[in-house]
ZAVONU-313630 format. One record per residue (C-alpha): residue number from 1; z, x, y. Coordinates in Angstrom, 1 decimal. Example, Ala and Ser with C-alpha at 12.3 -4.5 7.8 and 13.67 -1.06 7.14 Angstrom:
residues 2
i = 1, Z = 7.8, X = 12.3, Y = -4.5 .
i = 2, Z = 7.1, X = 13.7, Y = -1.1 .
end
This chain:
residues 192
i = 1, Z = 27.1, X = -79.7, Y = 14.7 .
i = 2, Z = 28.6, X = -80.5, Y = 18.1 .
i = 3, Z = 32.0, X = -79.2, Y = 17.1 .
i = 4, Z = 30.4, X = -75.9, Y = 16.0 .
i = 5, Z = 28.7, X = -75.6, Y = 19.4 .
i = 6, Z = 32.0, X = -76.3, Y = 21.3 .
i = 7, Z = 33.8, X = -73.7, Y = 19.1 .
i = 8, Z = 31.1, X = -71.1, Y = 19.9 .
i = 9, Z = 31.2, X = -72.0, Y = 23.6 .
i = 10, Z = 35.1, X = -71.6, Y = 23.7 .
i = 11, Z = 34.9, X = -68.3, Y = 21.8 .
i = 12, Z = 32.3, X = -67.0, Y = 24.3 .
i = 13, Z = 34.6, X = -68.0, Y = 27.2 .
i = 14, Z = 37.6, X = -66.3, Y = 25.6 .
i = 15, Z = 35.5, X = -63.1, Y = 25.0 .
i = 16, Z = 34.3, X = -63.1, Y = 28.6 .
i = 17, Z = 37.9, X = -63.4, Y = 29.8 .
i = 18, Z = 39.0, X = -60.6, Y = 27.6 .
i = 19, Z = 36.2, X = -58.4, Y = 28.9 .
i = 20, Z = 37.2, X = -59.2, Y = 32.5 .
i = 21, Z = 40.8, X = -58.4, Y = 31.7 .
i = 22, Z = 39.8, X = -55.1, Y = 30.1 .
i = 23, Z = 37.7, X = -54.2, Y = 33.2 .
i = 24, Z = 40.6, X = -55.0, Y = 35.5 .
i = 25, Z = 43.0, X = -52.9, Y = 33.4 .
i = 26, Z = 40.6, X = -49.9, Y = 33.5 .
i = 27, Z = 40.2, X = -50.3, Y = 37.3 .
i = 28, Z = 43.9, X = -50.4, Y = 37.8 .
i = 29, Z = 44.6, X = -47.2, Y = 35.9 .
i = 30, Z = 46.0, X = -44.2, Y = 37.8 .
i = 31, Z = 43.7, X = -41.7, Y = 39.4 .
i = 32, Z = 44.5, X = -39.0, Y = 36.8 .
i = 33, Z = 43.0, X = -41.3, Y = 34.2 .
i = 34, Z = 39.8, X = -42.1, Y = 36.1 .
i = 35, Z = 39.2, X = -38.8, Y = 37.9 .
i = 36, Z = 35.8, X = -37.3, Y = 37.2 .
i = 37, Z = 35.6, X = -34.1, Y = 35.2 .
i = 38, Z = 33.5, X = -32.4, Y = 37.9 .
i = 39, Z = 34.4, X = -32.2, Y = 41.5 .
i = 40, Z = 32.1, X = -33.8, Y = 44.1 .
i = 41, Z = 32.9, X = -30.9, Y = 46.5 .
i = 42, Z = 30.2, X = -28.3, Y = 47.1 .
i = 43, Z = 30.8, X = -24.9, Y = 45.7 .
i = 44, Z = 28.4, X = -22.0, Y = 45.0 .
i = 45, Z = 29.1, X = -18.5, Y = 43.8 .
i = 46, Z = 26.7, X = -16.1, Y = 42.1 .
i = 47, Z = 27.8, X = -12.7, Y = 40.7 .
i = 48, Z = 25.1, X = -10.8, Y = 38.8 .
i = 49, Z = 27.4, X = -7.8, Y = 38.2 .
i = 50, Z = 30.6, X = -9.2, Y = 36.7 .
i = 51, Z = 31.2, X = -6.0, Y = 34.6 .
i = 52, Z = 31.5, X = -4.0, Y = 37.9 .
i = 53, Z = 34.4, X = -6.1, Y = 39.1 .
i = 54, Z = 37.2, X = -5.5, Y = 36.5 .
i = 55, Z = 39.5, X = -8.4, Y = 37.7 .
i = 56, Z = 36.6, X = -10.9, Y = 37.3 .
i = 57, Z = 35.4, X = -9.4, Y = 34.1 .
i = 58, Z = 38.9, X = -9.6, Y = 32.5 .
i = 59, Z = 39.2, X = -13.2, Y = 33.6 .
i = 60, Z = 35.9, X = -14.1, Y = 32.0 .
i = 61, Z = 36.5, X = -12.4, Y = 28.7 .
i = 62, Z = 40.3, X = -12.5, Y = 28.0 .
i = 63, Z = 41.9, X = -15.8, Y = 27.0 .
i = 64, Z = 44.4, X = -17.1, Y = 29.6 .
i = 65, Z = 43.4, X = -14.3, Y = 32.0 .
i = 66, Z = 42.7, X = -15.9, Y = 35.4 .
i = 67, Z = 41.7, X = -14.6, Y = 38.8 .
i = 68, Z = 41.3, X = -16.1, Y = 42.2 .
i = 69, Z = 38.3, X = -15.4, Y = 44.4 .
i = 70, Z = 38.7, X = -15.8, Y = 48.2 .
i = 71, Z = 37.2, X = -14.7, Y = 51.4 .
i = 72, Z = 39.3, X = -12.1, Y = 53.3 .
i = 73, Z = 40.8, X = -13.1, Y = 56.6 .
i = 74, Z = 38.0, X = -11.3, Y = 58.5 .
i = 75, Z = 35.4, X = -13.0, Y = 56.3 .
i = 76, Z = 33.7, X = -9.7, Y = 55.4 .
i = 77, Z = 35.0, X = -9.2, Y = 51.9 .
i = 78, Z = 35.6, X = -11.2, Y = 48.7 .
i = 79, Z = 39.1, X = -10.7, Y = 47.2 .
i = 80, Z = 39.6, X = -10.9, Y = 43.5 .
i = 81, Z = 43.2, X = -11.2, Y = 42.4 .
i = 82, Z = 45.0, X = -11.7, Y = 39.0 .
i = 83, Z = 48.5, X = -11.2, Y = 37.9 .
i = 84, Z = 47.9, X = -7.6, Y = 37.1 .
i = 85, Z = 45.0, X = -6.3, Y = 39.2 .
i = 86, Z = 42.9, X = -6.9, Y = 42.3 .
i = 87, Z = 39.4, X = -5.9, Y = 43.6 .
i = 88, Z = 37.4, X = -6.4, Y = 46.8 .
i = 89, Z = 33.7, X = -6.6, Y = 47.4 .
i = 90, Z = 32.1, X = -6.3, Y = 50.7 .
i = 91, Z = 29.8, X = -9.1, Y = 51.8 .
i = 92, Z = 26.5, X = -7.9, Y = 53.1 .
i = 93, Z = 24.1, X = -10.0, Y = 55.2 .
i = 94, Z = 22.1, X = -10.6, Y = 52.0 .
i = 95, Z = 25.1, X = -11.6, Y = 49.9 .
i = 96, Z = 27.2, X = -13.5, Y = 52.4 .
i = 97, Z = 25.6, X = -16.9, Y = 52.7 .
i = 98, Z = 23.0, X = -17.0, Y = 50.0 .
i = 99, Z = 25.3, X = -16.1, Y = 47.1 .
i = 100, Z = 28.7, X = -17.4, Y = 48.1 .
i = 101, Z = 29.7, X = -20.8, Y = 49.5 .
i = 102, Z = 33.2, X = -22.1, Y = 48.9 .
i = 103, Z = 35.7, X = -23.3, Y = 51.5 .
i = 104, Z = 39.0, X = -22.3, Y = 50.2 .
i = 105, Z = 38.6, X = -20.2, Y = 47.1 .
i = 106, Z = 38.2, X = -20.4, Y = 43.3 .
i = 107, Z = 40.3, X = -19.9, Y = 40.2 .
i = 108, Z = 38.2, X = -18.5, Y = 37.3 .
i = 109, Z = 39.1, X = -17.7, Y = 33.8 .
i = 110, Z = 38.8, X = -18.2, Y = 30.1 .
i = 111, Z = 41.2, X = -20.9, Y = 28.7 .
i = 112, Z = 43.2, X = -20.2, Y = 25.6 .
i = 113, Z = 42.2, X = -23.6, Y = 24.2 .
i = 114, Z = 38.8, X = -25.2, Y = 23.6 .
i = 115, Z = 38.3, X = -28.6, Y = 25.2 .
i = 116, Z = 38.1, X = -31.6, Y = 22.9 .
i = 117, Z = 34.9, X = -31.7, Y = 21.0 .
i = 118, Z = 34.1, X = -28.1, Y = 21.9 .
i = 119, Z = 33.8, X = -25.2, Y = 19.4 .
i = 120, Z = 35.3, X = -22.5, Y = 21.5 .
i = 121, Z = 36.8, X = -22.0, Y = 25.0 .
i = 122, Z = 34.3, X = -21.4, Y = 27.8 .
i = 123, Z = 34.7, X = -19.8, Y = 31.2 .
i = 124, Z = 36.2, X = -22.4, Y = 33.6 .
i = 125, Z = 36.4, X = -22.7, Y = 37.3 .
i = 126, Z = 38.8, X = -24.7, Y = 39.5 .
i = 127, Z = 39.2, X = -25.0, Y = 43.3 .
i = 128, Z = 42.1, X = -22.9, Y = 44.5 .
i = 129, Z = 43.5, X = -25.7, Y = 46.6 .
i = 130, Z = 46.1, X = -28.1, Y = 45.3 .
i = 131, Z = 44.3, X = -31.5, Y = 45.0 .
i = 132, Z = 47.4, X = -33.5, Y = 45.6 .
i = 133, Z = 48.2, X = -31.7, Y = 48.8 .
i = 134, Z = 44.6, X = -32.2, Y = 49.9 .
i = 135, Z = 45.2, X = -35.9, Y = 49.7 .
i = 136, Z = 47.9, X = -35.4, Y = 52.4 .
i = 137, Z = 45.2, X = -33.5, Y = 54.5 .
i = 138, Z = 46.9, X = -30.2, Y = 53.8 .
i = 139, Z = 45.1, X = -27.3, Y = 52.3 .
i = 140, Z = 47.6, X = -25.4, Y = 50.2 .
i = 141, Z = 46.3, X = -22.6, Y = 47.8 .
i = 142, Z = 47.7, X = -22.4, Y = 44.3 .
i = 143, Z = 49.3, X = -19.2, Y = 42.9 .
i = 144, Z = 48.4, X = -18.0, Y = 39.5 .
i = 145, Z = 51.3, X = -17.7, Y = 37.1 .
i = 146, Z = 51.8, X = -16.4, Y = 33.5 .
i = 147, Z = 50.6, X = -18.4, Y = 30.5 .
i = 148, Z = 47.6, X = -19.9, Y = 32.2 .
i = 149, Z = 49.4, X = -21.9, Y = 34.9 .
i = 150, Z = 48.9, X = -22.3, Y = 38.6 .
i = 151, Z = 51.6, X = -23.5, Y = 40.9 .
i = 152, Z = 51.7, X = -25.2, Y = 44.4 .
i = 153, Z = 54.6, X = -24.0, Y = 46.5 .
i = 154, Z = 54.4, X = -27.1, Y = 48.7 .
i = 155, Z = 54.5, X = -30.0, Y = 46.2 .
i = 156, Z = 56.0, X = -27.9, Y = 43.3 .
i = 157, Z = 53.4, X = -29.1, Y = 40.8 .
i = 158, Z = 52.3, X = -26.7, Y = 38.1 .
i = 159, Z = 48.8, X = -27.1, Y = 36.6 .
i = 160, Z = 47.7, X = -26.0, Y = 33.2 .
i = 161, Z = 44.5, X = -24.0, Y = 33.6 .
i = 162, Z = 43.9, X = -24.0, Y = 29.8 .
i = 163, Z = 44.2, X = -27.8, Y = 29.5 .
i = 164, Z = 41.6, X = -29.0, Y = 32.0 .
i = 165, Z = 43.8, X = -28.5, Y = 35.1 .
i = 166, Z = 46.3, X = -31.3, Y = 34.4 .
i = 167, Z = 49.7, X = -31.4, Y = 36.0 .
i = 168, Z = 52.1, X = -29.8, Y = 33.4 .
i = 169, Z = 55.3, X = -29.7, Y = 35.5 .
i = 170, Z = 56.3, X = -31.8, Y = 38.5 .
i = 171, Z = 55.3, X = -35.2, Y = 39.7 .
i = 172, Z = 52.3, X = -36.7, Y = 38.1 .
i = 173, Z = 49.1, X = -36.5, Y = 40.1 .
i = 174, Z = 45.5, X = -35.5, Y = 40.2 .
i = 175, Z = 44.1, X = -32.7, Y = 38.0 .
i = 176, Z = 42.5, X = -29.7, Y = 39.6 .
i = 177, Z = 39.1, X = -30.0, Y = 41.2 .
i = 178, Z = 36.7, X = -28.4, Y = 38.6 .
i = 179, Z = 33.3, X = -26.8, Y = 39.1 .
i = 180, Z = 30.4, X = -26.3, Y = 36.8 .
i = 181, Z = 30.1, X = -22.7, Y = 35.5 .
i = 182, Z = 27.4, X = -20.7, Y = 33.7 .
i = 183, Z = 28.5, X = -17.3, Y = 32.3 .
i = 184, Z = 26.4, X = -15.0, Y = 30.1 .
i = 185, Z = 28.2, X = -11.7, Y = 30.0 .
i = 186, Z = 27.3, X = -10.1, Y = 33.3 .
i = 187, Z = 26.2, X = -13.0, Y = 35.4 .
i = 188, Z = 28.5, X = -15.8, Y = 36.6 .
i = 189, Z = 27.2, X = -18.8, Y = 38.4 .
i = 190, Z = 29.4, X = -21.5, Y = 39.9 .
i = 191, Z = 27.2, X = -24.3, Y = 41.1 .
i = 192, Z = 28.4, X = -27.8, Y = 42.0 .
end
């Protein structure tokens, strides 16, 4: 009986050591493995007339069609730009601060691939700033490229917008900052 108790005690000690080793291994993984799916940064954008902005509408309805949304230099307009078209929208006093709050800009589109465990692709939104350059305290906007990619001209990383914003070319690093999106056909809400 005493031998059985000692065996159980030894097995329990080994199990505790294995759990501790596993916890340390997970804690030591690179940031790209432990980065949260959703950004902690604040972002808010509401558009209740998506169909009236062709650049945004095409990005929300066409697979691998992406557009950026940024404030103009004078802060009085929103700029919507894709590879093939662009639109602007004036910010009015009512719209300016109650419906739009982002620091740098957004990339919005419909990925060509569904995420793991999802039935179909859904409209996705990323921060326009390169997250790896932000770690160096430099805000560098990404440029949309063909085939659902976005590139940083500073660090030369290319991100795959259809594959959860992972680095697809260049030095490994953080994935793109991603925001929660709700899209129902004519209303788009980014709220983080």
